[in-house]
PADOMI-739137 format. One line per 5 residues: their letters; for each residue z, y, x of C-alpha. Coordinates in steps of 0.2 Angstrom, whole numbers, plus 2048, in hexadecimal, padded with zeros to 3 digits. Example, Ala and Ser with C-alpha at 12.3 -4.5 7.8 and 13.67 -1.06 7.14 Angstrom:
as = 827,7EA,83E ~ 824,7FB,844
This chain:
migse = 7E0,81F,83C ~ 7DA,82C,82F ~ 7C8,82A,829 ~ 7BD,81D,821 ~ 7BB,81B,80E
kenvw = 7C6,80C,80D ~ 7D6,809,804 ~ 7E4,7FF,80A ~ 7F0,7F6,7FF ~ 803,7F1,802
cieee = 810,7EC,7F6 ~ 821,7F3,7FA ~ 831,7FC,7F5 ~ 833,80F,7F3 ~ 83F,812,801
yvdid = 832,80B,80D ~ 826,819,80B ~ 832,828,80B ~ 82D,834,818 ~ 83B,83F,81F
ytidg = 83A,850,827 ~ 843,858,835 ~ 84D,868,833 ~ 83D,871,83B ~ 832,869,82E
dsvhs = 82A,85C,839 ~ 827,84B,830 ~ 82F,83B,836 ~ 825,82C,833 ~ 82A,821,825
kfgts = 830,80F,828 ~ 81F,80A,820 ~ 815,813,82D ~ 820,80E,83B ~ 821,7FC,836
fefgy = 80F,7F9,834 ~ 80B,803,844 ~ 800,811,83E ~ 80D,81F,83D ~ 806,82E,834
ydedn = 7FD,82D,824 ~ 7F7,83B,818 ~ 803,83C,809 ~ 7F5,843,7FF ~ 7EB,833,801
ieicf = 7F9,827,7FB ~ 7FC,820,7E9 ~ 80C,817,7E5 ~ 811,80E,7D5 ~ 822,807,7D1
yennk = 824,7FA,7C4 ~ 834,7F8,7B9 ~ 82F,7E5,7B7 ~ 828,7DA,7C4 ~ 815,7D7,7C4
reveh = 809,7CB,7CB ~ 7F9,7CD,7C2 ~ 7ED,7D8,7CD ~ 7E6,7E0,7BD ~ 7F7,7E6,7B7
ifsdf = 7FD,7EC,7C8 ~ 7EE,7F7,7CD ~ 7E8,7FD,7BC ~ 7F0,80E,7BD ~ 7E9,811,7CF
syser = 7DA,81D,7D2 ~ 7CA,813,7D4 ~ 7D2,804,7CB ~ 7C2,7FF,7C3 ~ 7BB,7FD,7D5
iipki = 7CA,7F6,7DE ~ 7D1,7E9,7D3 ~ 7C1,7DD,7D4 ~ 7C2,7E0,7E7 ~ 7D4,7DC,7E8
kklin = 7D2,7CC,7DE ~ 7C4,7C7,7E9 ~ 7CE,7CA,7F9 ~ 7DD,7BF,7F2 ~ 7D1,7B2,7EA
gdsla = 7D9,7B4,7D9 ~ 7E0,7BF,7CB ~ 7F2,7BF,7D1 ~ 7FC,7C2,7E0 ~ 807,7B3,7E7
ndinf = 817,7BC,7E3 ~ 81E,7C8,7D7 ~ 81F,7DB,7DC ~ 827,7EA,7D6 ~ 81E,7F7,7E0
aivly = 80C,7FA,7E7 ~ 805,807,7F3 ~ 7F3,80B,7F6 ~ 7EE,816,805 ~ 7DD,81E,803
dfkyn = 7D1,824,811 ~ 7DB,81B,81E ~ 7D5,80E,82B ~ 7E3,802,82E ~ 7E0,7F7,83D
eakre = 7EB,7E9,835 ~ 7F7,7E8,844 ~ 804,7E1,839 ~ 802,7D8,828 ~ 814,7D5,823
dmfdr = 825,7DE,825 ~ 837,7DC,81F ~ 83F,7EA,817 ~ 851,7E9,810 ~ 84F,7D6,80E
levkf = 83E,7D8,805 ~ 82E,7D2,80B ~ 820,7E0,80D ~ 80E,7DA,80D ~ 7FE,7E2,812
igsmp = 7F1,7DB,805 ~ 7E1,7E2,80D ~ 7D5,7F0,810 ~ 7C5,7F3,805 ~ 7B9,801,802
yr = 7BD,80A,7F1 ~ 7AE,816,7EE
């Protein structure tokens, strides 16, 4: 669902968010959109960060994202701490999108994908 000044945070692998296109130019929902049951999202409202080395500290994971000075404290509050429970090598933030939290976890290529939460970012 498009709208709302919220950001939604997931930690996942790159292939998971790849959007394909038909020969006619129509988009085909990514595994990400399909698995978490929201389908389409505006590619202009997504930030993705890959890490060569695994990270766990919220400050290190989200410092290069837009609005980091606002979202880092909110993520820490959401998870009740400074670190995620597990190391990650990829994070995605989807802005201006209202996710109904139909699903919080998925498996992709034997890797666990977790939705961390939604929060206002402005």
